C-alpha positions as CSV (number, residue, x, y, z in Angstrom):
1,M,20.2,-39.1,-21.0
2,L,19.0,-36.6,-18.3
3,I,17.2,-34.5,-20.9
4,R,15.3,-37.5,-22.1
5,V,14.3,-38.4,-18.5
6,F,13.1,-34.8,-18.0
7,L,11.1,-34.9,-21.3
8,A,9.6,-38.3,-20.3
9,A,8.6,-37.1,-16.8
10,L,6.9,-34.1,-18.3
11,A,5.2,-36.2,-21.0
12,L,3.8,-38.4,-18.3
13,C,2.5,-35.4,-16.4
14,F,0.9,-33.9,-19.5
15,A,-0.6,-37.4,-20.5
16,I,-2.2,-37.9,-17.0
17,F,-3.6,-34.4,-16.8
18,G,-4.8,-34.5,-20.4
19,T,-6.5,-37.8,-20.0
20,W,-8.2,-36.7,-16.8
21,S,-9.3,-33.5,-18.5
22,I,-10.9,-35.3,-21.4
23,L,-12.6,-38.0,-19.4
24,D,-13.9,-35.7,-16.6
25,P,-13.3,-32.0,-17.2
26,A,-15.7,-30.9,-14.5
27,A,-13.9,-32.9,-11.8
28,M,-10.5,-31.8,-13.0
29,G,-11.7,-28.1,-12.9
30,A,-13.3,-28.6,-9.5
31,S,-10.0,-30.0,-8.1
32,L,-8.4,-26.7,-9.1
33,G,-11.2,-24.5,-7.9
34,V,-12.3,-23.7,-11.4
35,T,-15.9,-24.1,-12.7
36,F,-16.7,-24.5,-16.4
37,A,-20.2,-23.1,-17.1
38,G,-22.5,-24.8,-19.5
39,G,-21.9,-27.2,-22.3
40,N,-19.4,-24.9,-24.1
41,G,-17.4,-24.6,-20.9
42,I,-17.0,-28.4,-20.6
43,Y,-16.4,-28.7,-24.3
44,E,-13.7,-26.1,-24.2
45,A,-12.1,-27.6,-21.1
46,R,-11.8,-30.9,-22.9
47,G,-10.1,-29.2,-25.9
48,V,-7.8,-26.8,-24.0
49,Y,-6.8,-28.8,-21.0
50,G,-7.3,-32.3,-22.5
51,G,-6.4,-32.0,-26.1
52,V,-3.5,-29.6,-25.8
53,S,-2.0,-31.6,-22.9
54,L,-2.2,-34.8,-24.8
55,G,-0.7,-33.2,-27.9
56,A,2.1,-31.8,-25.6
57,A,2.7,-35.3,-24.2
58,L,3.1,-36.7,-27.7
59,L,5.6,-33.9,-28.7
60,L,7.6,-34.5,-25.6
61,L,7.6,-38.3,-26.2
62,S,8.9,-37.7,-29.7
63,G,11.9,-36.0,-28.0
64,V,12.4,-39.0,-25.8
65,F,12.5,-41.5,-28.7
66,R,13.9,-39.4,-31.6
67,E,17.2,-37.5,-31.4
68,R,16.1,-34.9,-33.9
69,M,13.0,-34.0,-31.8
70,I,14.8,-33.2,-28.6
71,R,15.5,-29.6,-29.4
72,P,11.9,-28.9,-30.6
73,A,10.5,-30.6,-27.5
74,L,12.7,-28.5,-25.3
75,W,11.7,-25.3,-27.1
76,F,8.1,-26.2,-26.6
77,V,8.6,-26.7,-22.8
78,A,10.5,-23.4,-22.6
79,A,7.8,-21.5,-24.6
80,Y,4.8,-23.2,-23.0
81,M,6.0,-22.9,-19.4
82,G,7.4,-19.4,-20.2
83,G,3.9,-18.3,-21.3
84,Y,2.4,-19.6,-18.1
85,T,5.1,-17.9,-16.1
86,F,4.5,-14.6,-17.9
87,A,0.7,-14.9,-17.3
88,R,1.1,-15.7,-13.7
89,I,3.4,-12.7,-13.1
90,A,0.9,-10.5,-15.0
91,G,-1.9,-11.8,-12.8
92,L,0.1,-11.0,-9.6
93,I,0.7,-7.5,-10.9
94,A,-3.0,-7.1,-11.7
95,G,-3.8,-8.0,-8.1
96,D,-4.8,-11.7,-8.4
97,K,-4.6,-13.6,-5.1
98,P,-3.7,-17.2,-6.0
99,T,-4.1,-20.1,-3.5
100,T,-1.1,-22.0,-2.3
101,D,-1.9,-24.8,-4.8
102,F,-1.6,-22.3,-7.7
103,I,1.6,-20.9,-6.3
104,L,3.0,-24.4,-6.4
105,F,1.8,-24.8,-10.0
106,A,3.6,-21.5,-10.8
107,A,6.8,-22.7,-9.1
108,F,6.6,-26.0,-11.1
109,E,6.2,-24.0,-14.4
110,V,9.1,-21.7,-13.6
111,V,11.4,-24.6,-12.7
112,C,10.4,-26.5,-15.9
113,M,11.0,-23.4,-18.0
114,I,14.4,-22.9,-16.4
115,L,15.4,-26.5,-16.8
116,A,14.3,-26.5,-20.5
117,I,16.4,-23.4,-21.1
118,I,19.4,-24.9,-19.4
119,A,18.9,-28.2,-21.3
120,L,18.7,-26.2,-24.6
121,K,22.1,-24.6,-23.9
122,A,23.7,-27.8,-22.8
123,Y,22.3,-30.1,-25.5
124,K,24.8,-31.1,-28.1
125,P,23.3,-33.3,-30.9
126,K,25.3,-36.4,-31.8
């Protein structure tokens, strides 16, 4: 039950962020201190931030409603957030100086990755 609540909460986060990114990618980027230059920048932001996030939301929702999709959804969270965690650490090593907001994003990503790994170990299919 807790695993499904975790997946549902993350699905909601991805859905909200993805919808915002598709509807107004410039405002979404500006809220993060990121500027997308030119038509291709906006177009790419819709795809990467919007499309990928909405796809992620659907995958996580499949884990909420279908028992056999719980494990794939958790693996996705572990890999996706793990990739962000790796990239954030690489950025710090390279000398990047993130703002407090981005440090909070990184903490969220690390916590989600750890929770997904714990859930994968604890999950016993019926």
